[in-house]
N, CA, C and O atoms as CSV, one atom per row, in Angstrom:
chain,resi,resn,atom,element,x,y,z
A,1,MET,N,N,45.996,159.741,81.318
A,1,MET,CA,C,46.555,159.730,79.980
A,1,MET,C,C,45.065,159.443,79.151
A,1,MET,O,O,44.150,158.724,79.554
A,2,HIS,N,N,45.107,160.129,78.033
A,2,HIS,CA,C,43.706,159.726,77.028
A,2,HIS,C,C,44.082,159.217,75.803
A,2,HIS,O,O,45.086,159.704,75.283
A,3,LEU,N,N,43.534,158.411,75.280
A,3,LEU,CA,C,44.078,158.093,73.865
A,3,LEU,C,C,43.174,158.737,72.797
A,3,LEU,O,O,42.042,159.130,73.080
A,4,MET,N,N,43.592,158.815,71.824
A,4,MET,CA,C,42.437,159.285,70.477
A,4,MET,C,C,42.849,157.685,69.886
A,4,MET,O,O,43.873,157.046,70.128
A,5,MET,N,N,41.644,157.287,69.009
A,5,MET,CA,C,42.131,155.933,68.486
A,5,MET,C,C,40.985,155.979,67.004
A,5,MET,O,O,39.898,156.548,66.900
A,6,GLU,N,N,41.655,155.243,66.115
A,6,GLU,CA,C,40.581,155.426,65.155
A,6,GLU,C,C,40.010,154.014,65.311
A,6,GLU,O,O,40.774,153.168,65.777
A,7,VAL,N,N,38.717,153.637,64.969
A,7,VAL,CA,C,37.680,152.614,65.087
A,7,VAL,C,C,37.365,152.295,63.882
A,7,VAL,O,O,36.682,153.108,63.258
A,8,SER,N,N,37.766,151.050,63.230
A,8,SER,CA,C,37.724,150.338,61.781
A,8,SER,C,C,35.958,149.731,61.812
A,8,SER,O,O,35.231,149.536,62.786
A,9,MET,N,N,35.720,149.577,60.526
A,9,MET,CA,C,33.898,149.193,60.835
A,9,MET,C,C,34.378,147.613,61.292
A,9,MET,O,O,33.437,146.919,60.909
A,10,THR,N,N,34.986,147.073,61.672
A,10,THR,CA,C,34.840,145.693,62.459
A,10,THR,C,C,35.325,145.868,63.802
A,10,THR,O,O,35.721,144.921,64.481
A,11,GLY,N,N,35.293,147.481,64.338
A,11,GLY,CA,C,35.679,147.280,65.671
A,11,GLY,C,C,37.043,147.149,66.319
A,11,GLY,O,O,37.195,147.099,67.539
A,12,ARG,N,N,38.125,147.092,65.345
A,12,ARG,CA,C,39.328,147.774,65.559
A,12,ARG,C,C,39.910,148.561,65.869
A,12,ARG,O,O,39.963,149.371,64.943
A,13,ARG,N,N,40.688,149.025,67.049
A,13,ARG,CA,C,41.350,150.082,67.431
A,13,ARG,C,C,42.482,150.384,67.068
A,13,ARG,O,O,43.247,149.420,67.071
A,14,THR,N,N,43.069,151.659,66.641
A,14,THR,CA,C,44.361,151.893,65.940
A,14,THR,C,C,44.567,153.154,67.025
A,14,THR,O,O,43.815,154.126,67.100
A,15,ILE,N,N,45.826,152.906,67.895
A,15,ILE,CA,C,45.779,154.528,68.711
A,15,ILE,C,C,46.617,155.625,67.459
A,15,ILE,O,O,47.658,155.350,66.861
A,16,VAL,N,N,46.137,156.361,67.379
A,16,VAL,CA,C,46.389,157.362,66.735
A,16,VAL,C,C,47.423,158.419,67.547
A,16,VAL,O,O,48.533,158.644,67.064
A,17,ASP,N,N,47.118,158.879,68.458
A,17,ASP,CA,C,47.528,159.483,69.677
A,17,ASP,C,C,47.469,159.437,70.851
A,17,ASP,O,O,46.585,158.746,71.357
A,18,ARG,N,N,48.280,160.072,71.577
A,18,ARG,CA,C,48.212,160.205,73.075
A,18,ARG,C,C,48.219,161.199,74.067
A,18,ARG,O,O,49.415,161.327,74.329
A,19,PHE,N,N,47.694,161.843,74.648
A,19,PHE,CA,C,47.583,162.755,75.451
A,19,PHE,C,C,47.492,163.110,76.963
A,19,PHE,O,O,46.852,162.196,77.483
A,20,ASP,N,N,47.779,163.852,77.720
A,20,ASP,CA,C,48.284,163.742,78.882
A,20,ASP,C,C,46.529,164.317,79.534
A,20,ASP,O,O,46.133,163.927,80.633
A,21,SER,N,N,45.807,165.114,78.776
A,21,SER,CA,C,44.519,165.122,79.421
A,21,SER,C,C,43.488,165.136,78.573
A,21,SER,O,O,43.724,165.480,77.414
A,22,PHE,N,N,41.914,164.711,79.015
A,22,PHE,CA,C,40.748,164.899,78.115
A,22,PHE,C,C,40.950,166.032,77.277
A,22,PHE,O,O,40.877,166.065,76.049
A,23,GLU,N,N,41.273,167.174,78.254
A,23,GLU,CA,C,40.895,168.685,77.231
A,23,GLU,C,C,42.182,168.587,76.275
A,23,GLU,O,O,41.715,168.748,75.147
A,24,LEU,N,N,43.198,168.453,76.192
A,24,LEU,CA,C,43.874,168.270,75.374
A,24,LEU,C,C,43.823,167.385,74.117
A,24,LEU,O,O,44.183,167.812,73.021
A,25,ALA,N,N,43.377,166.174,74.306
A,25,ALA,CA,C,42.963,165.240,73.609
A,25,ALA,C,C,41.583,165.700,72.685
A,25,ALA,O,O,41.493,165.269,71.535
A,26,TYR,N,N,40.656,166.477,73.173
A,26,TYR,CA,C,39.460,167.094,72.619
A,26,TYR,C,C,40.265,168.509,71.909
A,26,TYR,O,O,39.688,168.981,70.929
A,27,ALA,N,N,41.145,168.975,72.216
A,27,ALA,CA,C,41.258,170.500,71.882
A,27,ALA,C,C,41.857,169.885,70.282
A,27,ALA,O,O,41.166,170.080,69.281
A,28,ALA,N,N,43.228,169.124,70.184
A,28,ALA,CA,C,43.383,168.504,69.072
A,28,ALA,C,C,42.225,167.789,68.198
A,28,ALA,O,O,42.335,167.840,66.973
A,29,LEU,N,N,41.366,167.271,68.648
A,29,LEU,CA,C,40.464,166.572,67.901
A,29,LEU,C,C,39.494,167.742,67.237
A,29,LEU,O,O,39.177,167.622,66.053
A,30,THR,N,N,39.052,168.810,67.965
A,30,THR,CA,C,38.149,169.884,67.431
A,30,THR,C,C,39.163,170.705,66.567
A,30,THR,O,O,38.585,171.391,65.724
A,31,ALA,N,N,40.812,170.834,66.559
A,31,ALA,CA,C,41.419,171.324,65.780
A,31,ALA,C,C,41.661,171.112,64.275
A,31,ALA,O,O,42.061,171.944,63.461
A,32,ARG,N,N,41.277,169.585,64.043
A,32,ARG,CA,C,41.563,168.687,62.899
A,32,ARG,C,C,40.806,169.643,61.673
A,32,ARG,O,O,39.651,170.052,61.793
A,33,PRO,N,N,41.639,169.909,60.525
A,33,PRO,CA,C,40.672,170.141,59.546
A,33,PRO,C,C,39.534,169.735,58.806
A,33,PRO,O,O,38.596,170.349,58.297
A,34,ASP,N,N,39.999,168.031,58.908
A,34,ASP,CA,C,39.008,167.248,58.553
A,34,ASP,C,C,37.873,166.403,59.225
A,34,ASP,O,O,37.354,165.345,58.867
A,35,LEU,N,N,37.632,167.291,60.427
A,35,LEU,CA,C,36.365,167.020,61.521
A,35,LEU,C,C,35.130,167.319,60.604
A,35,LEU,O,O,35.115,168.327,59.898
A,36,VAL,N,N,34.152,166.471,60.628
A,36,VAL,CA,C,32.819,167.149,60.300
A,36,VAL,C,C,32.214,167.268,61.374
A,36,VAL,O,O,31.717,168.386,61.504
A,37,PHE,N,N,31.946,166.179,62.693
A,37,PHE,CA,C,30.978,166.274,63.707
A,37,PHE,C,C,32.089,165.644,64.706
A,37,PHE,O,O,32.892,164.794,64.318
A,38,GLY,N,N,32.058,166.117,65.960
A,38,GLY,CA,C,32.549,165.679,67.238
A,38,GLY,C,C,31.750,166.028,68.054
A,38,GLY,O,O,31.008,166.989,67.849
A,39,GLU,N,N,31.724,165.182,69.376
A,39,GLU,CA,C,30.885,165.423,70.446
A,39,GLU,C,C,31.724,164.634,71.918
A,39,GLU,O,O,32.469,163.655,71.885
A,40,ARG,N,N,31.369,165.307,72.933
A,40,ARG,CA,C,31.660,164.902,73.946
A,40,ARG,C,C,30.745,163.728,74.373
A,40,ARG,O,O,29.528,163.883,74.472
A,41,ASP,N,N,31.218,162.826,74.564
A,41,ASP,CA,C,30.017,161.501,74.999
A,41,ASP,C,C,29.708,162.025,76.801
A,41,ASP,O,O,30.471,162.138,77.760
A,42,ALA,N,N,28.018,162.275,76.608
A,42,ALA,CA,C,27.491,162.657,77.863
A,42,ALA,C,C,27.328,161.172,78.800
A,42,ALA,O,O,27.018,161.212,79.990
A,43,ASP,N,N,27.494,160.348,78.328
A,43,ASP,CA,C,27.132,158.959,79.158
A,43,ASP,C,C,28.729,158.388,79.600
A,43,ASP,O,O,28.987,157.521,80.434
A,44,ASN,N,N,29.461,158.990,78.952
A,44,ASN,CA,C,31.045,158.487,79.743
A,44,ASN,C,C,31.928,159.588,79.621
A,44,ASN,O,O,32.386,159.926,78.530
A,45,PRO,N,N,32.252,160.302,80.934
A,45,PRO,CA,C,32.882,161.093,81.048
A,45,PRO,C,C,34.473,160.690,80.626
A,45,PRO,O,O,34.925,159.552,80.757
A,46,GLY,N,N,35.335,162.000,80.025
A,46,GLY,CA,C,36.550,161.744,79.558
A,46,GLY,C,C,36.399,161.133,78.081
A,46,GLY,O,O,37.385,161.316,77.368
A,47,CYS,N,N,35.339,160.447,77.513
A,47,CYS,CA,C,35.108,160.169,76.339
A,47,CYS,C,C,34.810,161.130,74.963
A,47,CYS,O,O,34.230,162.215,74.997
A,48,ALA,N,N,35.162,160.697,74.169
A,48,ALA,CA,C,34.438,161.742,73.047
A,48,ALA,C,C,34.267,160.667,71.838
A,48,ALA,O,O,34.786,159.551,71.789
A,49,ASP,N,N,33.472,161.231,70.937
A,49,ASP,CA,C,33.591,160.637,69.387
A,49,ASP,C,C,33.580,161.624,68.359
A,49,ASP,O,O,33.102,162.737,68.580
A,50,ALA,N,N,34.045,161.329,67.304
A,50,ALA,CA,C,34.290,162.224,66.259
A,50,ALA,C,C,34.527,161.345,64.662
A,50,ALA,O,O,35.286,160.420,64.375
A,51,PHE,N,N,33.364,162.218,63.714
A,51,PHE,CA,C,33.783,161.431,62.112
A,51,PHE,C,C,34.295,162.335,61.436
A,51,PHE,O,O,33.953,163.482,61.723
A,52,LEU,N,N,35.194,162.152,60.416
A,52,LEU,CA,C,35.967,163.173,59.397
A,52,LEU,C,C,35.772,162.967,58.367
A,52,LEU,O,O,35.193,161.889,58.235
A,53,SER,N,N,36.011,163.597,57.240
A,53,SER,CA,C,35.331,163.736,56.237
A,53,SER,C,C,35.667,162.604,55.080
A,53,SER,O,O,35.134,162.443,53.982
A,54,ASP,N,N,36.733,161.885,55.713
A,54,ASP,CA,C,37.009,160.714,54.763
A,54,ASP,C,C,36.107,159.234,55.288
A,54,ASP,O,O,36.322,158.100,54.859
A,55,GLY,N,N,35.105,159.609,56.282
A,55,GLY,CA,C,34.461,158.640,56.684
A,55,GLY,C,C,34.821,157.965,58.015
A,55,GLY,O,O,34.028,157.194,58.554
A,56,ARG,N,N,36.212,158.304,58.626
A,56,ARG,CA,C,37.018,157.336,59.482
A,56,ARG,C,C,36.024,157.929,60.796
A,56,ARG,O,O,35.304,158.906,60.589
A,57,LEU,N,N,36.045,157.379,61.906
A,57,LEU,CA,C,35.731,157.313,63.127
A,57,LEU,C,C,36.805,157.373,64.102
A,57,LEU,O,O,37.568,156.422,64.274
A,58,LEU,N,N,36.892,158.557,64.800
A,58,LEU,CA,C,37.719,158.691,66.106
A,58,LEU,C,C,37.300,158.552,67.368
A,58,LEU,O,O,36.193,159.061,67.542
A,59,VAL,N,N,37.832,157.986,68.439
A,59,VAL,CA,C,37.439,158.150,69.290
A,59,VAL,C,C,38.346,158.625,70.441
A,59,VAL,O,O,39.491,158.178,70.509
A,60,ILE,N,N,37.884,159.521,71.360
A,60,ILE,CA,C,38.885,159.602,72.923
A,60,ILE,C,C,38.466,158.802,74.046
A,60,ILE,O,O,37.292,158.734,74.409
A,61,GLU,N,N,39.240,158.312,74.493
A,61,GLU,CA,C,39.176,157.288,75.928
A,61,GLU,C,C,40.129,157.295,76.789
A,61,GLU,O,O,41.281,157.146,76.381
A,62,PRO,N,N,39.841,157.485,78.307
A,62,PRO,CA,C,41.131,157.022,79.148
A,62,PRO,C,C,41.983,155.794,78.508
A,62,PRO,O,O,41.617,154.920,77.722
A,63,ALA,N,N,42.983,155.981,78.990
A,63,ALA,CA,C,43.744,154.820,78.533
A,63,ALA,C,C,43.712,153.749,79.550
A,63,ALA,O,O,44.190,152.633,79.344
A,64,ASP,N,N,43.103,154.130,80.720
A,64,ASP,CA,C,42.806,152.722,81.664
A,64,ASP,C,C,41.525,152.205,81.899
A,64,ASP,O,O,41.196,151.595,82.916
A,65,ARG,N,N,40.543,152.554,80.579
A,65,ARG,CA,C,39.517,152.044,80.464
A,65,ARG,C,C,39.694,150.770,79.885
A,65,ARG,O,O,40.442,150.454,78.960
A,66,PRO,N,N,38.772,149.951,80.664
A,66,PRO,CA,C,38.716,148.260,79.882
A,66,PRO,C,C,38.239,148.380,78.499
A,66,PRO,O,O,38.126,147.376,77.796
């Protein structure tokens, strides 16, 4: 299970959606019409970061990540 979360300026994370796999989560992320930039995290497998046109930051992480 992977979570897509919005990260606020204070670091607070709000779950936006849940996915059965990273690939499904990343596909949903890259299909967003408000996506400005998104990338897989090379240092953390199963994670990704994205910036949206309104300035929000979205991340994808495994649900069991501490």
